[in-house]
C-alpha positions in Angstrom: 53.0 115.2 83.1 52.8 117.5 80.3 49.6 118.4 78.3 50.8 117.3 75.2 51.8 113.8 77.0 48.1 113.7 78.3 46.6 114.4 75.1 48.5 111.9 73.6 47.6 109.3 75.6 43.7 110.1 75.2 44.3 110.3 71.5 45.8 107.0 71.7 43.1 105.5 74.0 40.3 107.1 71.4 42.4 106.0 68.1 42.9 101.9 69.5 40.3 101.4 72.1 40.4 101.3 75.8 42.6 98.1 75.7 43.5 94.9 73.6 42.6 91.9 75.5 45.3 90.0 74.4 43.9 86.5 75.4 41.0 87.2 73.1 42.9 89.3 70.7 39.6 91.9 71.4 39.8 95.7 70.9 37.2 97.4 73.0 36.0 101.1 71.4 35.1 104.1 73.3 31.3 105.1 72.7 31.1 108.3 71.2 28.3 110.5 70.3 28.3 113.6 68.0 27.2 117.0 68.7 26.7 119.1 65.6 28.0 122.5 65.7 25.1 125.0 65.4 26.5 128.4 66.2 28.9 130.5 68.2 27.8 133.3 70.9 31.1 135.2 70.8 30.0 139.1 70.0 27.8 141.7 71.2 27.6 145.6 70.4 29.7 146.5 73.0 32.6 144.0 71.8 33.6 140.6 72.0 33.6 138.2 74.7 36.3 137.9 77.3 36.8 134.7 79.2 33.3 133.3 79.4 33.2 131.2 82.4 29.7 130.2 83.1 26.2 129.9 81.0 22.7 129.4 81.9 19.4 129.0 80.4 16.5 130.9 81.6 12.9 131.1 80.8 11.7 131.0 77.0 15.2 129.8 76.1 17.0 133.3 77.2 20.8 132.3 77.1 23.0 134.3 79.9 26.8 134.2 79.8 29.1 135.2 82.4 31.3 137.2 80.7 34.2 137.2 83.4 37.0 139.0 81.6 34.6 142.0 80.6 33.1 141.8 84.4 29.5 141.5 82.7 26.7 139.1 81.7 25.6 139.1 78.1 22.0 137.8 77.3 21.2 136.4 74.1 17.6 134.6 72.8 17.4 131.3 71.8 18.6 131.9 68.2 21.8 133.1 69.7 20.9 137.0 68.6 22.6 139.2 71.4 20.0 141.0 73.4 21.7 143.1 76.1 24.5 143.1 78.4 24.6 143.8 82.2 26.9 145.2 84.8 30.8 146.9 84.1 33.5 147.0 86.3 33.0 148.1 89.7 31.9 147.6 93.3 28.5 149.7 93.4 25.3 148.1 93.0 24.8 146.4 89.2 28.9 146.2 89.1 30.8 143.3 88.9 34.5 142.6 89.4 35.6 139.2 88.3 32.2 137.0 88.4 32.5 133.4 87.8 29.2 131.5 87.9 25.4 132.3 88.1 21.9 130.7 88.8 18.6 131.3 87.6 15.3 131.1 89.5 11.9 129.9 88.2 10.9 133.4 87.3 13.9 134.1 85.2 15.8 136.3 88.0 19.6 136.0 87.4 22.0 135.2 90.3 25.5 136.2 89.9 28.7 135.0 91.8 30.3 138.3 92.0 33.5 137.1 93.2 35.5 140.0 93.8 33.2 142.0 95.7 32.2 139.1 98.1 28.7 138.7 97.3 25.7 137.7 95.1 24.1 140.2 92.8 20.5 139.5 91.4 19.2 140.8 88.2 15.7 140.5 86.7 15.0 138.7 83.2 15.2 141.6 81.5 18.8 142.9 83.4 17.4 145.3 85.8 19.2 145.4 89.4 17.3 143.6 92.5 19.8 143.3 95.0 23.1 142.6 96.4 23.6 140.4 99.1 26.5 140.9 100.9 28.1 137.5 102.0 29.8 137.4 105.2 30.2 134.8 108.5 31.7 134.7 111.3 35.1 134.0 109.5 35.2 136.7 107.5 33.8 137.9 103.8 32.6 135.0 101.5 34.1 134.8 97.9 31.3 132.9 95.8 32.5 130.9 93.0 29.3 129.6 91.7 25.3 129.7 92.7 22.3 127.7 92.0 18.7 128.2 93.1 16.8 125.1 94.8 13.6 124.6 96.2 11.8 127.4 97.8 14.3 130.0 96.5 17.2 128.6 98.7 20.9 129.5 97.2 23.5 127.0 97.0 27.0 128.6 96.7 30.5 127.3 96.4 33.0 129.2 98.6 35.9 128.1 96.5 38.9 128.8 98.9 36.6 127.8 101.8 36.4 124.3 100.6 32.7 124.6 101.6 29.4 124.4 99.9 26.8 127.1 101.6 23.0 126.9 101.4 21.6 130.5 101.8 18.2 132.3 102.3 16.8 133.8 99.1 18.3 137.0 101.0 21.7 135.9 101.2 21.5 134.7 104.9 23.7 131.3 105.4 21.3 128.5 106.5 24.1 125.8 106.8 27.1 124.5 105.3 29.1 121.6 104.7 32.3 120.6 103.6 35.8 121.5 104.6 39.6 120.9 102.7 40.3 117.1 102.2 39.9 114.5 99.9 37.0 112.0 101.7 33.5 112.1 101.0 31.8 115.5 101.4 35.2 117.1 101.7 36.8 119.6 98.7 39.7 120.9 97.3 38.6 124.0 95.4 35.1 123.6 94.8 33.6 125.3 91.7 30.2 124.9 89.6 27.4 123.8 91.3 24.0 123.0 90.0 20.8 122.0 91.4 18.7 119.7 89.5 15.5 117.6 90.7 16.6 117.5 94.3 20.4 116.8 94.1 23.1 119.4 94.4 26.1 118.5 91.9 29.3 120.1 93.0 32.5 120.2 90.6 35.5 119.5 93.2 38.1 120.5 91.1 41.4 119.7 92.6 40.0 116.4 93.8 39.2 115.8 90.1 35.4 114.6 90.6 31.8 115.8 90.8 30.3 115.2 93.9 26.5 114.8 94.5 24.4 115.8 97.3 20.9 115.9 98.7 19.8 119.8 99.4 20.7 118.7 103.0 24.2 118.2 102.1 24.0 114.4 102.5 26.6 112.5 100.0 24.7 110.3 97.4 27.0 110.0 94.7 30.2 110.5 93.0 31.1 111.0 89.2 34.9 110.4 88.1 38.2 110.3 89.9 41.6 111.0 88.8 43.2 110.0 85.4 43.1 110.3 81.9 41.2 107.1 80.9 37.7 107.2 79.9 35.2 108.0 82.7 38.6 109.9 84.8 38.8 113.3 85.2 41.9 115.6 85.2 40.7 119.2 85.6 36.7 119.2 85.6 35.2 122.5 85.6 31.7 122.5 84.4 28.6 120.1 84.8 25.0 120.0 83.2 22.4 117.7 83.7 20.0 116.6 80.5 16.5 115.6 81.1 17.1 111.7 81.1 19.4 112.4 84.3 22.8 112.2 82.3 25.4 114.3 83.6 27.7 116.2 81.3 31.1 117.3 82.8 33.5 119.5 80.8 37.6 118.7 81.8 39.5 122.3 80.6 42.8 120.4 80.9 41.9 117.5 78.4 40.0 119.9 76.5 36.5 117.7 76.4 33.2 116.8 77.6 32.2 113.3 79.1 28.6 111.9 79.7 27.9 110.0 82.4 24.7 107.5 82.3 22.7 105.2 84.8 24.7 105.3 88.1 26.8 108.1 87.0 28.8 105.7 85.2 31.0 106.9 82.3 28.5 106.2 79.0 30.2 108.2 76.1 32.8 111.3 75.1 31.6 114.0 72.6 33.0 113.1 69.8 32.7 111.4 66.2 34.2 108.6 63.8 36.8 107.8 66.4 38.0 111.5 67.1 37.1 113.5 70.4 35.8 116.8 70.0 38.5 119.1 71.0 37.1 122.3 73.0 39.6 124.9 74.0 39.7 125.1 77.8 35.9 124.3 78.5 34.5 125.4 81.5 30.7 125.9 82.2 27.9 123.7 80.7 24.2 124.1 80.1 21.6 122.2 78.1 18.0 123.9 76.7 14.9 122.6 76.0 15.8 121.6 72.6 18.7 119.3 73.9 21.3 121.8 72.7 24.4 121.8 74.8 26.4 125.2 75.6 30.1 125.0 76.3 31.8 128.0 77.7 35.2 127.9 75.6 37.1 130.0 78.0 40.3 130.7 76.1 38.6 131.2 72.8 36.3 133.8 74.2 33.3 132.1 73.1 30.4 129.9 73.8 29.9 126.9 71.4 26.5 125.5 70.5 26.1 121.7 69.5 23.0 119.9 68.7 22.9 116.2 70.8 21.7 113.4 69.5 
């Protein structure tokens, strides 16, 4: 199915409702919620962003962006003011090669999935290099896609081409792992973004078009979405974020939209207004700050859009 065909289906669905119940002649409208644009994060003193893939919020509202195409991190303050960059292309300490995701601990230290160098690198809240954690097990080097920080500083990492989630000690040594390639619960096909929130581990299972949710021991708990182009379904999920009320926001980089799942992880609404979905440009990583603002990495637009949630 072509991109235009898929988007046409969504456009028709959003324009005319989920369905018309012919026996009752009732049109059901898709719930929407607006998120007004506040600003774009796209420029630094060293040049514009290139293919931003992930975004996280640290202490005091500091915004960290993985500027993947430039092989660096970029820090902004809570008002969107550029602060500094971290890293450059390379494989020495503090250098990055194709970074993809990041996580932040309670002290503001930043953990970066340095995919091209098969390691996680750790930087202070001020961008100073702390450590490089090489990733390897008996099957060889591990290429990380994303990393998140859980209880006691444990690290949770997706290994995209291994189709696994790894739980690591803070020094990078594997504690356990779960998953393999497949379509059943607890199996993955190219897992990407990983988020830890209130003891739950959210994993974007890209080619299985879903988000799987586990406890920190790897026990399956819930699933968000399944394959399709109707509301609540996913075609190519890439990012997930969880707000203070437990609602899960999921980006779909193929459909160019963000859907929201509420109680029981059931579809609640789509970001949009007046019957029109909010179109993003290949949305990937998401974050929500303490002011209830949604940050969306628009990868192919080379920017992060910041929108005020209702």
